[in-house]
C-alpha positions as CSV (number, residue, x, y, z in Angstrom):
1,M,-9.4,-27.8,231.3
2,K,-6.8,-26.6,228.8
3,W,-9.6,-24.8,227.0
4,C,-10.6,-23.0,230.2
5,I,-7.0,-22.0,230.9
6,S,-6.6,-20.7,227.3
7,L,-9.8,-18.6,227.6
8,L,-8.6,-17.1,230.9
9,L,-5.3,-16.2,229.4
10,S,-7.0,-14.6,226.5
11,L,-9.3,-12.6,228.7
12,C,-6.3,-11.4,230.8
13,Y,-4.6,-10.3,227.6
14,V,-7.6,-8.4,226.4
15,T,-7.9,-6.7,229.8
16,L,-4.3,-5.7,229.8
17,S,-4.5,-4.4,226.3
18,Y,-7.6,-2.4,227.2
19,A,-6.0,-0.9,230.3
20,Q,-3.2,0.6,228.2
21,V,-3.8,4.3,227.3
22,D,-2.1,6.1,224.4
23,V,-1.8,9.8,223.9
24,K,-4.8,10.1,221.6
25,Q,-7.2,8.3,224.0
26,Y,-6.0,10.3,226.9
27,L,-6.4,13.6,225.0
28,Q,-10.0,12.6,224.1
29,S,-10.8,11.8,227.8
30,V,-9.3,15.1,229.0
31,V,-11.1,17.2,226.4
32,A,-14.4,15.5,227.2
33,Y,-14.0,16.2,231.0
34,S,-12.3,19.6,230.9
35,H,-14.2,22.3,232.8
36,T,-12.1,24.9,231.1
37,L,-13.3,23.9,227.7
38,A,-16.9,23.7,229.0
39,A,-16.7,27.2,230.3
40,A,-15.1,28.4,227.0
41,T,-17.9,26.7,225.0
42,A,-20.6,28.4,227.2
43,A,-18.9,31.8,226.7
44,T,-19.0,31.2,223.0
45,E,-22.7,30.3,223.1
46,G,-23.4,33.5,225.1
47,A,-21.5,35.6,222.6
48,D,-23.4,34.0,219.7
49,A,-26.7,34.8,221.5
50,D,-25.5,38.5,222.0
51,L,-24.7,38.7,218.3
52,R,-28.2,37.4,217.3
53,R,-29.7,39.9,219.7
54,A,-27.8,42.8,218.3
55,R,-28.9,41.9,214.7
56,K,-32.5,42.2,215.8
57,G,-32.0,45.9,216.1
58,Y,-32.7,46.2,212.3
59,L,-36.2,44.8,212.7
60,P,-39.4,46.6,213.8
61,S,-40.6,46.2,217.3
62,L,-44.1,45.8,218.7
63,D,-44.9,47.0,222.2
64,M,-48.1,47.2,224.2
65,D,-49.1,49.4,227.2
66,R,-52.0,48.9,229.4
67,N,-53.2,51.4,232.0
68,M,-56.0,51.4,234.6
69,S,-56.9,54.1,237.2
70,Y,-59.5,54.1,240.0
71,A,-60.9,57.4,241.3
72,F,-61.8,57.7,245.0
73,R,-64.5,60.3,244.2
74,K,-67.2,59.8,241.7
75,H,-67.9,62.9,239.6
76,G,-71.4,63.0,238.2
77,G,-72.2,59.8,236.4
78,Q,-68.6,59.0,235.4
79,R,-67.2,55.6,236.3
80,R,-64.6,55.3,239.0
81,I,-62.5,52.9,236.8
82,S,-60.8,54.2,233.6
83,W,-58.5,52.1,231.4
84,S,-56.7,52.3,228.0
85,M,-54.6,49.9,225.9
86,R,-52.0,51.1,223.3
87,A,-50.0,49.1,220.8
88,D,-47.0,50.6,219.1
89,I,-45.0,49.4,216.1
90,S,-41.7,51.2,215.7
91,Q,-39.2,51.0,212.9
92,P,-35.9,52.9,212.9
93,I,-35.4,54.7,209.6
94,F,-32.1,56.3,210.3
95,D,-30.1,56.1,213.5
96,G,-26.7,57.4,212.4
97,G,-25.4,53.8,212.1
98,S,-25.7,52.9,215.8
99,V,-27.5,49.7,215.2
100,R,-25.0,48.5,212.6
101,A,-22.1,49.5,214.8
102,A,-23.6,47.6,217.7
103,A,-24.1,44.5,215.5
104,K,-20.5,44.7,214.2
105,Q,-19.2,45.1,217.8
106,A,-21.2,42.0,218.8
107,E,-19.7,40.2,215.8
108,A,-16.2,41.2,216.8
109,R,-16.9,40.2,220.4
110,Y,-18.0,36.8,219.2
111,G,-14.8,36.5,217.2
112,V,-12.8,37.2,220.4
113,V,-14.6,34.6,222.4
114,E,-14.5,32.0,219.7
115,S,-10.7,32.5,219.4
116,R,-10.3,32.2,223.1
117,E,-12.2,28.9,223.0
118,R,-9.7,27.6,220.3
119,G,-6.9,28.9,222.5
120,A,-8.4,27.0,225.5
121,M,-8.5,23.8,223.4
122,L,-4.8,24.2,222.6
123,D,-4.0,24.8,226.3
124,V,-6.0,21.8,227.5
125,E,-4.3,19.6,224.9
126,Y,-0.9,20.8,225.9
127,D,-1.6,20.3,229.6
128,A,-2.8,16.7,228.8
129,V,0.3,15.9,226.8
130,V,2.5,17.3,229.6
131,A,0.7,15.1,232.1
132,Y,1.0,12.0,229.9
133,W,4.8,12.5,229.3
134,T,5.3,13.4,232.9
135,L,3.8,10.0,234.0
136,S,5.9,8.3,231.3
137,R,9.1,9.9,232.7
138,A,8.1,8.9,236.3
139,D,7.5,5.3,235.1
140,I,10.9,5.1,233.4
141,Y,12.7,6.9,236.3
142,L,11.1,4.4,238.8
143,Q,12.3,1.5,236.6
144,A,15.8,3.1,236.5
145,M,15.9,3.4,240.2
146,S,14.8,-0.2,240.6
147,T,17.6,-1.3,238.3
148,Y,20.1,0.9,240.1
149,R,19.0,-0.6,243.5
150,D,19.4,-4.1,242.1
151,I,22.9,-3.3,240.8
152,V,24.0,-2.0,244.2
153,L,22.3,-4.8,246.0
154,S,24.1,-7.4,243.8
155,L,27.4,-5.6,244.5
156,C,26.6,-5.6,248.2
157,D,26.1,-9.3,248.2
158,V,29.4,-9.9,246.5
159,V,31.3,-7.6,248.9
160,R,29.7,-9.2,252.0
161,R,30.8,-12.6,250.7
162,R,34.3,-11.4,250.1
163,Y,34.4,-9.7,253.5
164,D,33.2,-13.0,255.2
165,E,36.0,-14.8,253.3
166,G,38.5,-12.2,254.3
167,Y,39.2,-10.8,250.8
168,T,38.0,-7.3,251.4
169,S,38.0,-4.7,254.2
170,K,35.3,-3.5,256.5
171,S,35.6,-0.1,254.8
172,D,34.6,-1.5,251.4
173,L,31.6,-3.1,253.0
174,L,30.5,0.0,254.7
175,Q,30.8,2.1,251.5
176,V,28.7,-0.4,249.6
177,E,26.0,-0.6,252.3
178,S,25.9,3.2,252.4
179,R,25.4,3.3,248.7
180,L,22.6,0.7,249.0
181,S,20.9,2.9,251.6
182,D,21.1,5.8,249.1
183,A,19.7,3.6,246.4
184,E,16.7,2.7,248.6
185,Y,16.2,6.4,249.2
186,L,16.2,7.2,245.5
187,Y,13.8,4.4,244.8
188,S,11.4,5.7,247.5
189,S,11.6,9.2,246.0
190,A,10.9,7.8,242.6
191,E,7.8,6.0,243.9
192,Q,6.5,9.3,245.3
193,Q,7.1,11.1,242.0
194,R,5.3,8.4,240.1
195,L,2.3,8.6,242.4
196,V,2.2,12.4,242.2
197,A,2.3,12.2,238.4
198,L,-0.4,9.5,238.4
199,H,-2.7,11.7,240.5
200,A,-2.3,14.7,238.1
201,F,-2.8,12.3,235.1
202,N,-6.1,10.9,236.5
203,V,-7.5,14.2,237.8
204,L,-7.3,15.8,234.4
205,R,-9.5,13.2,232.9
206,G,-11.9,13.0,235.9
207,E,-10.9,9.7,237.3
208,S,-9.9,8.6,240.8
209,P,-6.4,10.0,241.6
210,T,-5.2,6.5,242.7
211,L,-6.4,4.6,239.7
212,D,-3.4,2.9,238.2
213,V,-2.8,3.0,234.5
214,T,-0.4,1.5,231.9
215,L,0.9,3.8,229.2
216,R,1.1,2.6,225.7
217,Q,3.6,5.2,224.6
218,S,6.8,6.3,226.2
219,I,9.2,9.3,226.0
220,L,11.8,6.7,224.9
221,D,9.9,6.0,221.7
222,T,11.3,7.4,218.5
223,M,9.7,10.8,217.9
224,C,10.0,12.4,214.5
225,R,11.0,16.1,214.5
226,P,8.1,18.1,213.2
227,R,8.5,20.3,210.2
228,R,9.0,24.0,210.8
229,E,5.8,25.9,210.1
230,M,5.8,29.0,207.9
231,F,5.5,32.1,210.0
232,E,2.7,33.6,207.9
233,D,0.6,30.4,208.3
234,V,1.2,30.3,212.1
235,V,0.1,33.9,212.5
236,A,-3.0,33.4,210.3
237,R,-4.3,30.5,212.3
238,H,-3.1,31.5,215.8
239,P,-6.1,32.1,218.2
240,D,-4.3,35.0,219.9
241,Y,-3.8,36.8,216.6
242,A,-7.4,36.2,215.6
243,A,-8.6,37.5,219.0
244,S,-6.4,40.6,218.8
245,V,-7.7,41.4,215.3
246,A,-11.3,41.0,216.5
247,E,-10.6,43.3,219.5
248,S,-9.2,45.8,217.0
249,D,-12.4,45.6,215.0
250,Y,-14.4,46.0,218.1
251,A,-12.6,49.2,219.0
252,R,-12.9,50.5,215.4
253,W,-16.7,50.0,215.4
254,G,-16.7,51.6,218.9
255,V,-15.6,54.8,217.2
256,R,-18.4,54.5,214.8
257,A,-20.9,53.8,217.6
258,T,-19.7,56.9,219.5
259,W,-20.0,59.1,216.4
260,A,-23.6,57.7,215.8
261,E,-24.7,59.0,219.2
262,F,-24.4,62.6,218.0
263,L,-26.0,62.2,214.6
264,P,-29.7,62.7,213.8
265,S,-32.2,59.9,214.1
266,I,-35.5,59.2,212.4
267,N,-38.1,56.7,213.6
268,L,-41.4,55.7,212.1
269,G,-44.2,54.5,214.4
270,I,-47.7,53.2,214.0
271,F,-49.9,53.1,217.0
272,G,-53.4,52.1,218.0
273,I,-55.4,53.0,221.2
274,W,-58.4,51.3,222.7
275,Q,-60.1,53.1,225.5
276,P,-63.6,54.2,226.8
277,N,-65.3,57.1,225.2
278,T,-65.3,60.4,227.0
279,P,-67.1,61.0,229.3
280,N,-66.6,57.6,230.8
281,V,-70.2,56.9,231.8
282,K,-72.3,53.8,231.8
283,G,-73.3,52.9,228.3
284,A,-70.8,55.3,226.6
285,G,-69.0,52.4,225.0
286,T,-65.3,52.3,223.8
287,R,-63.4,53.6,220.8
288,L,-60.4,52.4,218.8
289,D,-58.0,55.1,217.5
290,G,-54.7,55.0,215.7
291,G,-52.2,56.9,213.7
292,V,-48.7,57.2,212.3
293,A,-45.9,59.0,214.0
294,L,-42.6,60.2,212.5
295,S,-40.0,61.4,215.0
296,F,-36.9,63.3,214.2
297,R,-34.1,64.0,216.7
298,T,-31.0,66.1,216.2
299,P,-28.3,66.7,218.9
300,I,-27.3,70.4,218.8
301,F,-24.9,71.2,221.6
302,H,-23.4,69.1,224.4
303,F,-20.6,71.2,225.7
304,G,-17.9,69.4,223.7
305,E,-19.0,65.9,224.7
306,R,-18.8,64.6,221.2
307,R,-15.1,65.7,220.8
308,V,-13.9,64.1,224.0
309,A,-16.0,60.9,223.5
310,L,-14.4,60.5,220.0
311,R,-11.0,61.1,221.4
312,S,-11.5,58.3,224.0
313,A,-12.8,55.9,221.4
314,R,-10.0,56.6,218.9
315,S,-7.4,56.1,221.7
316,A,-8.9,52.7,222.5
317,Q,-8.7,51.9,218.8
318,R,-5.0,52.8,218.6
319,V,-4.3,50.7,221.7
320,A,-6.1,47.7,220.1
321,S,-4.2,48.2,216.8
322,L,-0.8,48.2,218.7
323,G,-2.0,45.1,220.5
324,V,-2.2,43.3,217.1
325,E,1.4,44.2,216.3
326,D,2.5,43.1,219.8
327,V,0.9,39.7,219.4
328,I,2.6,39.2,216.0
329,D,6.0,40.0,217.7
330,R,5.3,37.6,220.5
331,I,4.3,34.8,218.2
332,S,7.5,35.3,216.2
333,L,9.6,35.2,219.4
334,E,7.8,32.1,220.8
335,E,8.0,30.3,217.4
336,S,11.8,30.9,217.1
337,D,12.4,29.9,220.7
338,G,10.2,26.8,220.3
339,W,12.1,25.6,217.2
340,T,15.5,26.3,218.9
341,N,14.3,24.3,221.8
342,I,13.4,21.3,219.6
343,L,16.8,21.4,217.9
344,S,18.7,21.7,221.2
345,T,16.8,18.9,223.0
346,E,17.1,16.7,220.0
347,A,20.9,17.1,220.1
348,R,20.9,16.3,223.8
349,V,18.9,13.1,223.2
350,E,21.4,11.9,220.6
351,A,24.3,12.7,223.0
352,A,22.6,10.9,225.9
353,R,22.0,7.8,223.8
354,R,25.7,7.6,222.9
355,N,26.8,8.2,226.4
356,L,24.4,5.6,227.8
357,S,25.9,2.8,225.8
358,L,29.4,3.8,226.9
359,V,28.6,4.1,230.5
360,R,26.8,0.7,230.5
361,E,30.0,-0.9,229.1
362,N,32.1,0.9,231.7
363,L,29.9,-0.4,234.5
364,N,30.1,-4.0,233.2
365,I,33.9,-3.8,232.9
366,S,34.4,-2.2,236.3
367,T,32.1,-4.8,238.0
368,Y,33.9,-7.7,236.2
369,S,37.4,-6.3,237.1
370,Y,36.4,-6.0,240.8
371,H,35.3,-9.7,240.8
372,E,38.6,-10.6,239.3
373,G,40.5,-8.5,241.8
374,L,41.7,-6.0,239.2
375,A,39.8,-3.0,240.4
376,T,38.9,-1.4,243.7
377,I,35.5,-0.9,245.2
378,L,35.8,2.9,244.5
379,D,36.2,2.2,240.8
380,V,32.9,0.2,240.8
381,L,31.1,2.8,242.9
382,Q,32.3,5.6,240.6
383,A,31.1,3.6,237.6
384,Q,27.7,3.1,239.2
385,L,27.4,6.9,239.9
386,S,28.4,7.6,236.2
387,W,25.7,5.1,235.0
388,L,23.1,6.7,237.3
389,Q,23.9,10.3,236.2
390,I,24.0,9.5,232.5
391,Y,20.7,7.5,232.8
392,E,19.1,10.4,234.5
393,N,20.4,12.8,231.8
394,A,19.0,10.5,229.1
395,I,15.5,10.4,230.8
396,A,15.6,14.2,231.2
397,A,16.7,14.7,227.5
398,H,13.9,12.5,226.2
399,F,11.3,14.2,228.4
400,D,12.5,17.7,227.4
401,Y,12.3,16.7,223.7
402,A,8.8,15.4,224.0
403,L,7.7,18.6,225.8
404,A,9.5,20.7,223.2
405,I,7.5,19.1,220.4
406,A,4.2,19.6,222.4
407,A,5.1,23.2,223.1
408,Y,5.9,23.9,219.4
409,R,2.5,22.5,218.4
410,R,0.9,24.8,221.0
411,I,2.9,27.8,219.8
412,T,2.1,27.1,216.1
413,A,-1.6,26.4,216.9
414,V,-1.5,22.9,215.5
415,E,-4.2,20.8,217.2
416,W,-3.8,17.1,217.8
417,Q,-5.8,15.0,215.4
418,M,-8.2,13.5,217.9
419,R,-11.4,13.1,215.9
């Protein structure tokens, strides 16, 4: 019997341990389920296919034409049905660089899409971390409201007993009962916040919104301040910068593609034709012909179209180049603001920790003094309000600090080590 009880307890312990979810596990589940990442991956695969297709432009092509005609009138001994088959092999010799420009543009477009996919990964990870810490804050806040309700309830019992014994007034009892009603309201609100956070937590990973979960990590855990990243390194690996550079390359090769449209082109072709002999009469047989064709095309005059087309392409290139500089400035601003946010929230965390220990001691002293008749009920209620406010500030400071660290990782393009 004892052995069975021990086994059941062990199984319960394993189940509880398995039910706990840490940040790394949650990130993995969110990334595996994310529709945003799936769409970004599909877009990257499409861009890769477009790049492979553009590079095929360097290679020769083989085409075949088949024609058949039927004459309503029969002339002499000719057949009503006539047909021909033609095969062409074409190889561009010189096209002004249009094929190379198209391939380079496809390569730049692939770079843009690939960078967007890495940016989507950072966004999904950040959203997952925010959801995790939001649920952690909701859990802690619910526990705090439960403790606050128990504190007020304990005081209410004491005041009722003192009122029944004639040691306190009806006014004191009413004030405490009013405070207890407010504590019940705050606890109900905290329960709602926890459920809303739980729904968002589960939906991100594709689970039922109401599935309960136990977090292994908390915003109250000690979090080490990350080291500040070098700005050059941040820019070099940032997906927005890589995408803007690729867009600038795309615009630059767009100028080359526009220029190539107005340059001469040379194509070499080899063809073969299989068709009936002429005249197409019964017993005439078929013949197979072939040859080599060299085509040369030169644009002469297009009423200034080349000039305005190049002006448009070069304007797009300047816009893309300025976009790169704008992205660098934005990254610089976000990195500076992100680091300042880490330092500020860290200072608030330290201040909240110090104040929390002081307000706990003040609440204990005020409650003890009231029991001994050395303090009024207003002193105790004020101490409770101070405890509640400082505790809420402490929770908010820890939550803000956790989000500041997550935001800085997103700004500096540092992915969570999940694999």
